[in-house]
N, C-alpha and C positions, 0 to 999 in steps of 0.2 A: 157841253156841260158849262153852266154859268159859273163864273169866277167865284171862288170862296175866299173870303179875307180872313186870314188866320191871326187872331190877336193873341195867341198863346204866349205865355212868359218864357217858355223854353222847354223842350226844343221848339224852335221858332221857325217862322216863315223864312224861306230862302228865296233869293231873286229868281223869277220865272226864267229869265234867260239863262241862268246857270243851271238850273234844273233841267231845261230842255237840252242844253249841250251835254250835260252828263248822261241824259237818257240817249242821245244820239251816238255817244261813244261808248255806252256800256259794254257792248259786246266785243268791240274792236277798237281799242284805244290807239290812236296814232298810227294806225296800220300794223299794229303788233300782232293782230289775229287773236288776241285775248283781252279780257277786261283789265283795266288798271288794277283792280282788286286782285287779279291773278299773277300779276307781274312781280318779280322779285324787286325788293327795295334796293338792291345792289345793282339792277339792270341799268346801264347807262342812260337809257331813255327816261327812266323813273328819276334817277339822281339829278338829271338835267331839270326835269320838272319841279323837283323839290327846291332845288337851288334858285330857280326862277321865282317860285312862290316866296321864298325868303327875300329875295331882292324886291319884289313888288310890294311886300309888306314894309320893308325899309324905306322904300320910296314914299309910300302912302304916309308914313308917320315921320319921315325925316329922321330915322333912327341914327344916332351919333355912331361914328366907327368904333368907339370903345364900349360898345354894348353887344353882348351876345343875343341872338334871337333863336329861342328854342322851341321846337314842336314836340310836345310831350303827351303822355296819356294820363287819364285819371281826372280830367276836367279841372274845375276850380277847386273842388274839395281836396284833390290831391296836393295842390299848392298850399292849403292851409297848413299842412305838416311840413312840406318841402321848404317853405321860406325860413321858418325859424331853424331848421336843421342845416340849412345851407349858409345862412349869413349870421347866425347868433351862436354863442356858446351856451352850454347848459347851465352856466352860472350867471347868465345875463339877464338883464331887465329889458323888456320890450314894451313900447307904448302902443295901445290900440284905441281907436275911437269906436265905441259901440253905437253905430248909427242905425242898427236894425237886426233883423234875424240872421243875415248871413254874416254880418260882423261878429255876432254872438257865436256862431259855429266856428269862425275863425279863431276867436279868443279861446274857446275851449280846447281846441286842438293845439294851439300854441302852448297852453298850460302843461301839456304833456312833456314838452321838450326844452323849456327854459325855467330858470329858478322863479322869475316873477313876471306876470303880465299886468301892467299898470293900465287901467282903463281911465283915459284922460277926460271922458266926457261921453255924452250919448244922446239918445233920442229923448225928447221931452214932449209931453202933452200940455199945451197951453190953450187958453181960452179961445184963441182964434186959429187953433189947428196944430198939428204935429210940426215939430221943429227939432233942431239940434243944439246942444250946448254952444253958446257963442265962443268963438276962437279965444277971446280974452279970458275965458273961464276954464280953459283947458289946464288940467293939472299934470304937466309934462315932467318927465324924470330927467334928471341931470346926466344921467349916464346910459340912456337907452341905446341899445344895439340898432334899433330902428323904429320908425313910427309907421304903423299900419292904418290904412282906412279903406273904406268901400265907398267910392264916389257916388254910386248909384245903387240904391237898395230897392230890389224889384218888388218885394212884398208890399211895403208901405208906400212905395212911390216917392221916397225921400232922396234927395240928391244934394251933394255939396259941390257946387259948380266952381268954386275957387280952390285952386291948388294951395294947401297950407303953406304959409311962409314963415320964416324966422324959426325954423326947426332945425336944429343942428344934425339930428339923426337921419340917416338915409330914409327917404320916403318909399314905403311900399304900398302899392295900390292894387286892390282887387277890382279889375275893370271888366269883369265878366259880362256885364250888361250894358256897358258904354264904350268899350274900345272900338274904334273906327267909326264912331256916330258922328264926330266932328273933329277939327284939328286939335292936336295935343302937343305940348312941349315935353317930349320924352326926357330931355336932358335934366328935368327937375326931379327925376325919380332914380332911385337906386334899383328898384325892382317893380315891374308891371306884369301882372299875370291875368289871364282871362280864360275861363271855360269857353269853348267855341260855340255853343249852341244858341247864341243870341244873334250876333252880327258877323260871325266868322264861318261857321260851317256845322257839321254834325256833332252830336254829343259825344262825351268820352274823350275828347281831344282838348288840348290847352296850348296856348301860346304864352311864353314867358320872355320878357325883355329884361336883362339883368346886366347892370354895369360891371364891367370886367374886373375892376379893382375890389369887388365884393366876394370874388370867388377865391377858392384855394384854402379855406380853413373850415370845412364842414365838420359837423359832429361825426365821431368816429363810428356811430352805430347807424349812420344814414345808408339807406339802400342805395346800391350803386345806380339803379334805374331812376332814382330821383335826385342824383348828385348832379347839379348843374355843371359842374366843371368836367366831369366825365362825359355828360351829353354834349357839351360844347366841343370838346375835343373829338367826338364821334359824329359831329354834325347832325345831332339828334337821332342818330341811328345806332346807339350803343346796343339797343334791343330793336326787334323788328317793330317799326312804328305802325301806327293806324294809317296805312297807305291811302285808303279811299278818302278818309277825312282830310288828309293832307292834300290830296289832289283836289277835292271839292273845295276846300279853303282857298287853294290857289286860284281857282276859277272865280271865287268871290272877290279876291284881291284884283284880279284883272277887270272885273265888272266895275268895281269902284274907281279904278283908274279911267276907265272908258267913259263913265258918266261925269267925270270932272274932279275926281278926288274927294278928299274929306271936307274941303271948303264947300263944295256943292252938296255933299251928303248932310253936312251940318245945317245948311240952309234949308234943305227939305225937311229935316227932323225937327227943327225949331218951328217951322210953319205948320207941320202936322199937329204938334203939341199945342201950339197957339189956338189953332182952330177948335180943338176939343176943350181946352181949358176955357175959352171964351164962352163956348156953349154951356159948360157946366155952371159958370160963374153967373149966368143970367137966369138959370133955371131954378125953380122952386121945388122941383121933383127929384132932381139929381144933385149931388154935391160931392165935392173933393175935400178931403179933410187935411190937407197939408198946406202949411203957410206958403204963399206964392214964391218967396225967395228960396225955398227948399224943394220946390216941385220938380219931379223928374220929367225929362222930355222922352224917356224911353218907356215908362211904365206909369200909367195913369189910373189909379184906383178911384172907384166912385161908388157911392151908396145910393140907394133908392129911398124915397121918403117912406114908402110902404114896403117893409121887408117881405111881406107875405107875397108880393108880386115878383120876387126874385126868380123863382123856378119858371114862371110863366114868361118873364123876360128872356131867360136864357133859351128856352124852347123856341120862342118865336124868333129870336136872333138867329138861331141855328138854321131855322127854316128859311131865313132871308140870306143865307150865305154868310153869316158872320159867327165865326167859331172862336173858341178859347177865351171866352169873356168872363168865365167864373173867376172870382177872386180867390186868393190864397186861402187855404182851409184856416189859417190863424187869424185872418182878418175879416173874412166874408165879403159880401157885396160883389161888385164886379171889378174887373181889371182889363184895361186895354193896353196892350204892349205895342208899341209903335217902333219897332226896330227898323233897320235900314231897308229891309225888303218890302215893308208895308207901303204901298203907294198912297198918295194923298187921296186918291179915289176911295180907298177903304175908309178913311177917316170921315169923308162926306157921306158915305153909305151908312156908317155907324150913327152919325148925327141925325141923319134923316130917319132912321129906324127908331132912335130913341125919341125923337119928336113925335113920331106917329104913335109909338107905344104909349106915351103919356097922354096924348090927346084922346086915345080911344078907351081910356079907363072909365 
């Protein structure tokens, strides 16, 4: 079978080496005679694997010792509610940057649990493309319990590449689509959370990094399963975790370490994005509508000059082994997601197809 390059925004492509190992171990994991999915999460072999996965993630991100690393269920959306309930009081004001659709969902969820959500700024449509409110124009609160933003918005392909500075409140970041894509200074944040289905593992799973001094005063109505302190004390096993997702994520962490860590991953990801943006910028048929300084390296939306050709484009791309290119329903057009598992060969194949499609019209 010819390799298929999956450009889906999520659930997304996983490293082939990881999938092959999981396939080989599926029925008999580590000589246990059963699948890892059939083994108790309390079994010493599974606990050892889980602890190693946590350590590998800590190594990759150089997570400081005063941070808890949690593996939870509910994906990124679950954390939209968990964050305010864990680190803000019901009477609190919290600051949010509304950079796109996922930030909007997070804002609406937070409004259920705090007194006031202050939107400091957001996405802007300017003559030369989509952008964000400049940092100098953000309307920050004086007493915010935290500042929340999404560094990479998958739908519009908008990214904030610089970590916000000079903000007194703890930084909270939804990194569902960019965690592990390049080096990151975790110490700048109070909370980092990520749904797993982009660069980590299967959907329905989430990773949370939380500074320990933010724990201890959750809202009283908070469900125990979403209580960061309870989960930390239980090593993320207060309830039966998603055992297969944890295992597969652990394989991804090992794969990242084997290829050279996040320095090498970042180099690859920037190279892939640069190739596609260079092609789009020289084309008169395809265009990206985001200002260069805000362009995502993970998700690259693009439009065709002739919208009537979109269905034909998608059908022919699929026939060429290029799948998952349809843009989000709120935006339309096309979107190429270049997560960690996407090899550079996939980007070259996409550019070659795009060039041929245009020439044959």
